[in-house]
N, C-alpha and C positions, 0 to 999 in steps of 0.2 A: 466361586467369585466372592471377594470380600464385599461387605455392605458398604455403600457409599454414604457416609455420614456428613452432616452439615459441618462446616468450619466457620470460624469467626473471621469475617472480612469486612473492612470498612465499618467496624463497630457493631455489626449485627451478625446473626447466624444465617448463612445461606448454603445452599448446595454448592459443592466445589466444581460447578459447571458454568463456564463463561462463554458467551457468544463472542467470537472475534469480530472486530469491526472491519467492514469492507467499504472503502470510500466511494464517493460520487454516487449517491442515491441507491446503493445496493443493500447496505445494512440500514434499514429505516425504522421508523417508530413501530411499524406493524411487526416486523421480525423481532425487534428488541422487546416490545411489550409481550408478545407471545411467549418468548423464551423466559422472560422474568415471571410470567404467570405460572410457570412450572416450578418456581422456587429457586432458579439459578440467577445468574447475572446477565441481563440483556445489555446489548451494546448497539447504539445507533451511531452512524457515521456523521460527524460534523464537518465533513469535507464535501463542499459543493452539494449540500443536502437539498432535496426538493422542498419547495414551498407551494402554497395553494392560494387561490383567490377566495372571495367570500362564498362562492358556490362550491368550493372544494375542487375546482379544476386546477390541474397542474400548471404552474407558471414556468414556461420554458426560459432558460437563461440566455437571453439575447442581449448583446452588448452594443451600446450606441455611442460610447465615448470615442473621441477623435484620437486620443493618445493612449498609450499603455497605462499611464498613471490614472487617467480618467476611467478606463475600463477596469483597472484594479480596484478602484473605489466601488464600482458596480459589483464586482465579484465579492468583495467583503460584505456588502449589503445583502446580496443573495445568500451568502453563507450564513449570516446571522439569522435572517428570516427563516431559512430552511431548517437550521438547527433548532430553533424555537418550535417550529411546527412539528418536527419529529419528536422532540422531547415531550410535547403535549400528547401526541398520539401514543407514545410508549407508555406514558403514565396512565392514560385511560385504559389501555389494553392489558396492563399488568395486573389489574384488580388488587393493587396494594401488595402484591407478592414480589419476592425477589428484590433485585436492585436494578437501577437504570444507570448505565454509564454512557458517556459521550466519548467517541474516539476522535482524536485530533492528530494530524500529521504535523510534527514540529516544523518540517521544511515546507509546509503549505504556505502560500502567500497570505499574509495577514493573520497568521495562526493565533497570536495572542489577542488581537482585536476581535477575531471571530469567537474565540473561547469566552472572552469577557462579555461579549454581546449576547451570547446564548445564555450564559449564567445569569446575566441581568434580566433577560426577558423570560426566562423559565425558572424563576426563583423557586427553590424547594423541590423541583422535579428531577434534577440530576444529582445522583448520589456520588458519582465519581468521574474523574477524567482519566482516560487512558491515552498515552501519548508515546509515539515512537518516531521513526524516520528521522534520525539525527540525534543530537544530544540535548534534550529539553531541560536545560539548566533552570529556566525560570518557571517550569511547571509547578514547583513547590510554592512559588510566590503567588501564583494564581489560585492554587488550592487554599492557601492560607487567607487570601483576600476574600474568598467566597465560602470558606469553611466547608469544603468538600474534600473527599479523599482523592488521592492521586495514585496512578498506576503506571510507572514508566515501563516502556518496552525496551529491553536490552538483549544482547546476544552473547554477553560474556560477563564474568565477574568483574573484570577490569573496568568495563564501561560503567557498571553500577557504582563501583568505589569512586570513580572520578566524579560522577554526579553527586554522590553523597558528600564528598569532601568539599566540593564547590558550593553546594546549595542545599541538598536535601536534609542535611543534619540540622538545619534551622527549622524544619517543619516535620520532624520525625513522627509526631503524634498523628499526622494526617496521611502518612504513607500506608495506603490500604493493602498494597501487595506489589510484587515485582513480577512483571511478565517476562519470562525467558522465552524468546522466540527462536526456534531452531533455524539457523540461517540457511540450511540446506533443504529443509522440508516445508517450511511455511509458504503460504501464498503471498502475493503482493511483493512489496519492497522488503528486502532482507538485509541483515546487518553483518555481512561478511567483511572481515578486516583484510588489509593488504597481506597479512601473514597467513591467511587461511586459503586453502585451495578449493575453489568451487567444485572441482571434480572429485574431491576426497571428503565425503561426509564423515563427521565425527559423532561418536556415541553421545547422546545428550546427558546420560546419567552422570558421568564424571564432571561434565561442565556445570550441571545444575548443583551437584554436590559441592563443587568449589565455590559457587555462588552462595550456597547456604553457609559454608564455613566462614566466608567473608562477612556475611550478614550477622552471624553469631558474634564475631569479633566486634561488630558495631552495636551489639545489643539488640539485634533485630531477629532473634531466633524464632519469635512467634508470628512474624509477618509472613503471610502466605507467599509462596512462589507459584506462579501460574504458568504451567507448561503449555506452550503454544507451538504448533507445527508438527504434523505427523501423527496426531492423536485421532484414532478412529473408534476401535472397541476398547473399553476400559479394562477388559480382561487381559489385554496385552500389556497393561501398565500396572498389574496387580502388585508387583514388587515395589512400586512407588507409593501405594496407598497405605496410610498409617505406618509409614517407614520412619522410625525415630531418627535415622541418619539424615534424612531429607527434611524432617519437620513438616509443617502443614503445607500441603500441595493441592492446588486446584488444576483443572484441565480446561484449556480453551479450544473451541471448535470454530474455525473460520469458514472452511469450505462446506461442511455439512449443512449449515442453515441456508445455503443457496437453494437446496432442494426441499423447500417447505411450501406449504400453501400460501403463507404470508409473504414469502420472498417476492419482491417486485420484478425480478428478472423475467425475460420473456419465456413463453412455453418452449420456444425453439432452443433457447439456452439450457433450460432444464433438461430437455431431451438429449441435448448434446452431452451433458454431463454423464448421462447413463451409458454413453457409447465410448467414453475415453478408455484408452489402453495404457498400460504401464509405459512410461517414457514419453507420453504425449505432453507432459508439462516440462518446460525448459527453464533453467536458471540462466539468465542472460543479463547483459549490461547495456542495453539500449536506452534505458530510462533517462529522461532529461534531468533527473535528480542526481545522476552519477552513481546511484546505488544499484546493486544487483536486484533483480526482481524475478518472480516465478509466474509464468503465464502459459496458457495452452499454445503449443506450437502450431498456429494456424497460418493462413496466407499472409496475414499482417506481419507476423514474426519472420516468416520466410523471406518476405520482401526486404525487411531490415537486414537480415543475414546477407542476402544477395547484394544489397547496396554496399555494405561494408567490404564484401569480397571483391567488388569492382573498385578497388582502391589502390593507388600508387603514391609513393613518396616523390616530392619534387624539391628542387632548390631554386633560389632566385637567380643564381649565377651558375655557370658550369663548374662543378666541384667533383673531384674524384671520378666515380663511375657515371655521374649524372652529366652526360655529354650530348644527349639527344634533345634537340630543341622541340618545344611544343607550344602552341598558341592557345590561350585560355580565354573564353568569353567573347562577347561581341567586339571588344576592343583588341582582341588578339594579343593579349599581353604574354610575353615570352616567359616560360619556365623551362627547367631542364629535368629530364627524366633519364633513367638508365635505358640503354637500347632494348633490353629485355622488356622493361615496363612499357616502352613505346609500342612494342609489338602487341602487348596485352591490350593497350588502349585502342589500337586499331581493330582488334577483335571485338571490344566493347562497342565501338562505333558501328561496326558492321552489323551488330545485333540490335541496333536502334538506340543504344545508350550514348547519345551524342553530346550530352551536356555535362561539362565538368564543373563540380562545385568544390570550393576550398573548405577544408576543415581547420580547426585550431591547431592541428598537429602537423602542419605543412604536408598534408596529403591532399589528393584529389579523389573524389568519388564520381562515378559516372552513372547518370540516370537519363531517362527519357525526358523529352521536352515537357510532357504533361506532368510528370512527377516533379520536375524542377519547379514548374509553376505552382503546383500544390504546396510544396515545401516552403517556397517564398511567401505565398499567401498566408499559410499558417504562422510563419514567423512574424509577418507584419500584423496579423490579427491578435497577437499575444495579449492576454488580459492579466498577466502576472499571477497565475495560479500557484506558482512556487515562489519561495523566498529567493531562489536563484535558479535559473533555467539554462542549461547548456545548449538546448535546442534554439532558443530565441535570443540568448544572452541577456535576458531580463534579470534585474536584481531589484528587490524592493527597497534597497538602502540608498539614501541620499548621498551625494547630490546628483550622481550621474544616472542612477537607476539602470545600470548595466553591469555585467560581470567583468568588464575589461578585457574579454576575450571574444574572438570571432564566434558567431552563431555556428552551431554544429549540425550540418545537414544529415549526419548519420543517425540522429535521434528523431523525435517526433513530438507533436503537441499532445501531451497526455490528457489535458482537460477536454480537448475536442473528442478524442477517441473514447474516453471513459463515459462522457456524457452521452455519446451516440449509442454505445452498446447497452447502457443502462436504460435507454428509452427506445428499445426495439430496433436498434441498428444492426447491420449485417454482422453475423458472428465471425465470418472468415476475414473480414476487413477491419476489425477493431481489436484492441488489446483485451484479452479475456484472462484476467487474473484467476489463478487457482493454486491450491496447495498440491504437493506432489503425490498425495494419496487420493486425489480426485478420481483416479481410475477405479477405485474400490466401489463406487456407486453401482457399477455394472454387475459386481459379484456379490454384493451384500444382499442377503435374502430379505432384509427389511423393505427393499424397494422392488421386490418381485411383482410381476404383473402391472408394472407402471405405478405402484403405490407412491403417493407423495404425501407425507405426514404434515400435520400442523407443527408449529414450532414446539408447542407443549408436548405433543406426542413424541417428537424427537427427543426432548429432554427425558421423558419417561422411558423411552427405549434405551437411551444411553445409560440410565441408572441401572438397567439390568446387567450391564457390563458387556453385552454382546449384541 
């Protein structure tokens, strides 16, 4: 195994090991500071981060506003306070070692305001901003405003070139690195394009090589590329290390820091990670962001799959094969289905799925009365956690603050479920993000006999290559 040497990133020498950010109170100041204390780059999530009162007690994010706009303002305030709290804890725990990065989702509600609020309130404590989930054109503007390095997350060379031409070329001196996130293997939200098949993974090497070639053409040959998604043992990536063709490369670990002593997830969640099997993580498109995302295929995901399978197309008037009349809702408004789909609907109803809900795609899904009530309540309670949400039709943009489309009952409230699972909620009934290599916890001898390392011990183990 080759030696893992420090590389220059963000203006300093650090180990080429980066903690991947996991949103909503999972990557926090404790995990970030512990990772950085080992000499790598720690990352805390600035998405719905936890904050605390004067006694150190967790402040639960309860919303009191009567409108979505009012609740959105509360969400932004929670996000800023939480991000500042996590930055301070990360700084204290790092012992002046490594680097501290904040992870922001660009499609998060109020992303720019939250980022600026954290950087204002935690001056000098945050060394870099990592940002993905969308095309964060203005990330460079924020970095330049606060003189911090920035790390865009992309999944193709084409995406990076578009960002460079539009914005990043004006702040090239603060580009600390480019995170290449494998859209088939990484956990959380993934950057698959419409031209890429979610069922046909591509080898990351030629994709990263193409990115490096494009970066060299732009004069960025010395800027590190951070490989994210699918990284477990570095000995499996030996041909990437000190490879002159690829240039400086670092490796990001998002799933592995979940199983550390500092990790705030529940003990039940940690034990569940040790039992995962190959194939238990599903790449699916139920997220209200519209992006693909990777999560454990638990009862929560299975219910979403079943909800979409109980789906039929309808027309407002009898057209073509749509000749079977059907009455929707308490007002019994008529729509037309195909005779075959009407038979399916009768079978749904016989099984208890008696409520039809319209989608933006002129289809109906069928759910129980209790599930319909839950969906409607979650849509009404929306606090604008995304810049645009297909589940609730919220948009943070004036003047209407909606997407102009029907709310989509095939999706879910992502803020509700991620807050719940991060604070000891039921594992089977919430969204459990994970990378596709999470099943390797169970076979990795490092975790034998139930051993759970500190974040620093994990960094030390990774440095061995195996």
